[in-house]
C-alpha positions in Angstrom: -161.3 -43.7 -55.3 -157.6 -44.4 -55.4 -155.5 -43.2 -52.5 -153.7 -40.0 -53.6 -150.4 -39.6 -51.8 -149.8 -36.1 -53.0 -152.6 -33.5 -53.1 -150.6 -30.9 -55.1 -148.4 -31.1 -58.2 -145.6 -28.6 -58.7 -146.0 -26.7 -61.9 -143.3 -24.0 -61.6 -140.4 -22.7 -59.5 -140.0 -19.0 -59.7 -136.4 -18.2 -58.8 -136.4 -14.6 -60.1 -139.5 -13.1 -58.6 -137.8 -12.1 -55.3 -134.1 -11.9 -54.7 -132.9 -14.5 -52.1 -136.1 -16.6 -52.5 -137.5 -19.4 -54.5 -141.3 -19.5 -54.9 -142.9 -22.9 -55.8 -146.3 -22.9 -57.5 -148.4 -26.0 -57.3 -152.0 -26.9 -58.3 -154.4 -29.2 -56.5 -154.9 -32.6 -58.0 -158.5 -32.5 -56.5 -159.5 -29.1 -57.9 -157.1 -27.6 -60.5 -158.5 -24.1 -59.9 -156.7 -24.2 -56.5 -153.1 -23.0 -56.4 -150.5 -23.2 -53.6 -147.5 -21.0 -53.4 -144.7 -22.0 -51.0 -141.3 -20.4 -50.6 -137.7 -20.9 -49.5 -136.7 -17.5 -48.2 -133.0 -16.8 -47.3 -132.5 -20.6 -46.9 -135.5 -21.1 -44.7 -137.9 -23.6 -46.3 -141.6 -24.4 -46.5 -143.1 -21.0 -46.0 -146.8 -21.4 -47.0 -147.6 -18.1 -48.7 -151.0 -18.7 -50.3 -153.5 -21.5 -51.0 -156.7 -20.9 -52.8 -158.3 -19.8 -56.1 -156.1 -17.8 -58.5 -156.9 -14.3 -59.7 -155.0 -11.5 -61.3 -153.9 -10.0 -57.9 -152.5 -13.2 -56.3 -149.0 -13.0 -57.9 -148.4 -9.5 -56.6 -149.7 -10.5 -53.2 -147.4 -13.5 -53.1 -144.4 -11.4 -54.1 -145.2 -8.7 -51.5 -145.6 -11.3 -48.7 -142.3 -13.0 -49.6 -140.5 -9.7 -49.7 -142.0 -8.8 -46.3 -140.8 -12.1 -44.7 -137.4 -11.8 -46.4 -136.9 -8.3 -45.0 -137.9 -9.3 -41.5 -135.5 -12.2 -41.6 -132.7 -10.0 -42.8 -133.4 -7.4 -40.1 -133.2 -10.1 -37.4 -136.9 -10.1 -36.5 -137.2 -13.6 -34.9 -141.0 -13.2 -34.4 -141.4 -14.0 -38.1 -140.7 -17.6 -37.2 -143.5 -17.7 -34.7 -146.3 -16.8 -37.0 
């Protein structure tokens, strides 16, 4: 098997799901049923939001988690960076 440098391929960048955030959606090159959602939130990059199989509830869950992180950053809660 060839050496795969990247395990995920970006398929979409969602700039309008949550204000102040950019959510990147990728799929696994090993198993296309697996999706990864990462986010840039208020300028802070590489928040891993979700990785796993996709179902109808995942999008709402991703949006809710990103909003929660964004709100904690805006309120000055520094513990969000320790999780």
